TIZA-805435 format. One record per residue: residue in one letter; x, y, z of N, C-alpha, C in turn. Coordinates in steps of 0.001 Angstrom, whole numbers, padded with zeros to 6 digits, always signed. Example, Ala and Ser with C-alpha at 12.3 -4.5 7.8 and 13.67 -1.06 7.14 Angstrom:
! TIZA-805435
A+013190-005690+007800+012300-004500+007800+013200-003300+007800 S+012850-002250+007080+013670-001060+007140+012900+000030+007870 
! end
This chain:
! TIZA-805435
X+000908-001211-000009-000102-000052-000088+001002+001226+000069 X+000727+002110-000914+001386+003241-001063+000909+004187+000217 X+002045+004883+000801+001757+005855+001872+001164+007102+001122 X+000023+007356+001441-000587+008375+000853-001684+008979+001945 X-002200+010164+001788-003253+010844+002637-004498+010091+002565 X-004816+009788+001181-006010+009200+000985-006059+007583+001617 X-004880+006957+001525-004910+005416+002184-005062+005762+003762 X-004425+006706+004099-004484+006947+005686-005927+007366+006053 X-006665+008106+005244-008122+008291+005492-008976+007227+005516 X-008615+006204+004529-009215+004917+004378-009013+003992+005728 X-007771+004082+006199-007337+003366+007506-008236+003858+008672 X-008075+005260+008561-008701+005834+009773-010264+005594+009818 X-010926+005612+008671-012372+005440+008478-012623+003808+008785 X-011677+002933+008502-011921+001405+008936-011951+001476+010441 X-010922+001845+011042-010762+001868+012422-012049+002416+013054 X-012444+003533+012672-013729+004182+013260-014842+003460+013193 X-015181+002751+011786-016388+002081+011736-016191+000591+012612 X-015211+000115+012696-014733-001069+013593-015128-000862+014847 X-014872+000405+015506-015030+000890+016952-016650+001019+016954 X-017062+001314+016036-018653+001708+016046-019329+000214+016160 X-018766-000563+015478-019479-002035+015435-019170-002617+016835 X-018077-002476+017252-017568-003185+018559-018380-002624+019661 X-018640-001361+019665-019405-000498+020629-021050-001026+020565 X-021481-001416+019323-022731-001952+019331-022889-003312+019686 X-021761-004077+019442-021792-005568+019885-021763-005613+021446 X-021109-004778+022082-021016-004599+023575-022256-004380+024168 X-023184-003364+023584-024382-002854+023949-025320-004023+023874 X-025387-004595+022735-026141-005892+022439-026064-007023+023189 X-024835-007131+023709-024448-008298+024706-024878-008104+026056 X-025473-006980+026279-026041-006560+027685-025238-005496+028264 X-024343-004585+027703-023725-003747+028027-022441-004128+028617 X-021660-004911+027900-020423-005393+028135-019350-004180+027993 X-018450-003916+028934-017524-002763+028759-016657-003126+027717 X-016396-001953+026960-015393-002171+025782-013861-002690+026332 X-013654-002356+027705-012438-002835+028067-012581-004381+028299 X-013790-004989+028508-013760-006424+028762-014031-007182+027452 X-014229-006368+026471-014601-007148+025186-013514-007829+024557 X-013675-009037+024141-012526-009909+023648-011805-009314+022410 X-012632-008475+021668-011971-007807+020550-011093-006656+020757 X-010964-006270+022105-010071-005176+022311-008574-005112+021827 X-008122-006346+021787-006801-006636+021511-006674-006411+019986 X-007524-006908+019125-007441-006642+017804-007620-005040+017399 X-008473-004564+018252-008829-002891+018063-007409-002206+018342 X-006723-002514+019512-005587-001964+019918-004502-002162+018955 X-004368-003385+018316-003329-003710+017322-003617-002816+015968 X-005024-002620+015666-005322-001919+014576-004963-000506+014818 X-005112+000053+015898-004993+001468+016271-003381+001505+016008 X-002595+000733+016698-001230+000796+016370-000638+001026+014967 X-001509+000133+014211-000935+000234+012823-001320+001548+012216 X-002552+002095+012624-002917+003260+011965-002043+004465+012332 X-001590+004477+013637-000677+005295+014263+000660+005273+013413 X+001169+004102+013200+002463+003863+012624+002302+004315+011180 X+001152+004080+010501+000987+004426+009086+001048+006061+009019 X+000317+006669+010050+000315+008166+010161+001580+008771+010349 X+002361+008182+011181+004013+008582+011286+004710+008641+010069 X+004537+007418+009398+005331+007335+008047+004720+008280+007023 X+003495+008471+007146+003009+009519+006268+003537+010920+006374 X+003683+011266+007665+004210+012654+007986+005622+012728+007583 X+006552+011588+007744+007896+011509+007426+008240+011426+005972 X+007437+010939+005284+007634+010874+003746+007103+011927+003098 X+005877+012556+003359+005181+013605+002706+005360+014838+003531 X+005971+015964+002903+006022+017259+003215+004842+018031+003287 X+003742+017585+002440+002608+018437+002364+001372+017863+002999 X+001575+017146+004224+000320+016666+004648-000390+017779+005393 X-001774+017649+004964-002740+019102+005687-002631+018764+007141 X-002696+020057+007651-002847+020392+008987-003743+019412+009743 X-004885+019338+009065-006175+018644+009772-005759+017038+009764 X-005132+016554+008875-004722+014989+008810-003730+015041+009943 X-002950+015931+010082-001732+015850+011434-002568+015979+012660 X-003536+016560+012779-004239+016615+013932-005114+015389+014359 X-005476+014679+013116-006090+013417+013290-005216+012362+013741 X-003922+012354+013145-002798+011502+013608-002551+011653+015002 X-002308+012872+015329-001972+013172+016829-002969+012542+017674 X-004549+012771+017482-005534+012272+018208-005415+010759+018271 X-005035+010008+017277-004917+008525+017236-003711+008229+018274 X-002651+009022+018117-001483+008643+018954-001839+008652+020471 X-002655+009689+020939-003186+010006+022068-004113+008789+022586 X-004991+008435+021679-005882+007378+021889-004893+006016+022121 X-003970+005839+021337-003107+004657+021234-002342+004575+022540 X-001985+005655+023296-001096+005765+024481-002092+005031+025679 X-003289+005447+025472-004131+004746+026495-004254+003225+026526 X-004264+002782+025225-004274+001285+025046-003229+000360+024562 X-001961+001220+024667-000920+000463+024490-000398-000794+025160 X-001028-000906+026391-000938-002190+027085-001849-003241+026541 X-002687-003157+025544-003546-004118+025091-003006-004815+023786 X-001893-003961+023245-001283-004604+021904-000771-006015+022033 X-000856-006749+021115-000455-008014+021064+001202-008041+021274 X+001673-008712+022257+003179-008818+022511+003683-009620+021159 X+004595-008824+020440+004952-009540+019359+006464-010174+019618 X+007000-009940+020508+008587-010345+020834+008691-011101+021940 X+007614-011401+022767+007720-012184+023917+006876-013520+023813 X+007579-014759+024010+006847-015701+023847+006189-016077+025125 X+004940-016884+025158+004191-017186+026130+004970-017706+027361 X+006047-018483+027086+006664-019157+028323+007695-018079+028972 X+007763-016911+028445+008609-015853+029120+007859-014654+029772 X+006478-014834+029581+005531-014102+030132+005327-014213+031684 X+005178-013085+032516+004667-013172+033759+003253-013648+033665 X+002669-014015+035003+001557-014601+035065+000476-013407+034777 X+000824-012393+035362-000028-011074+034995-000025-010755+033525 X+000957-010889+032788+001101-010518+031289+000148-011769+030609 X+000233-012971+031139-000502-013941+030506-001715-013963+030646 X-002197-013610+032041-003711-013370+032281-004461-012321+031423 X-003483-011301+031216-004144-010143+030379-004269-010657+029073 X-003574-011260+028563-003513-011653+027108-004690-012511+027019 X-004880-013644+027810-005931-014655+027716-007241-014086+028331 X-007293-012873+028568-008465-012277+029179-009158-013088+030230 X-008353-013356+031301-008619-014081+032403-009051-013259+033644 
! end
């Protein structure tokens, strides 16, 4: 995927739509808190990708509009709140602490 403003907007729209659907599912299942929803890990990983894409966009393109930069900054702030939910890609299960394992397994 070429790094472009249009592709970033598509990713941002995908993430926003996904979060709307997850919120609706949580409501439909009786008011499950989004923090307890099993899909929260996927949402955090997706947000991480959107933020990384936005940072690459700013680095490679000098003419990124200010409103797009503000959206990227907003996503960065959201990501800082859920950073602990991202999938640990460099730590095998046998090296995790019990707390890390329980968090990953939603126990």
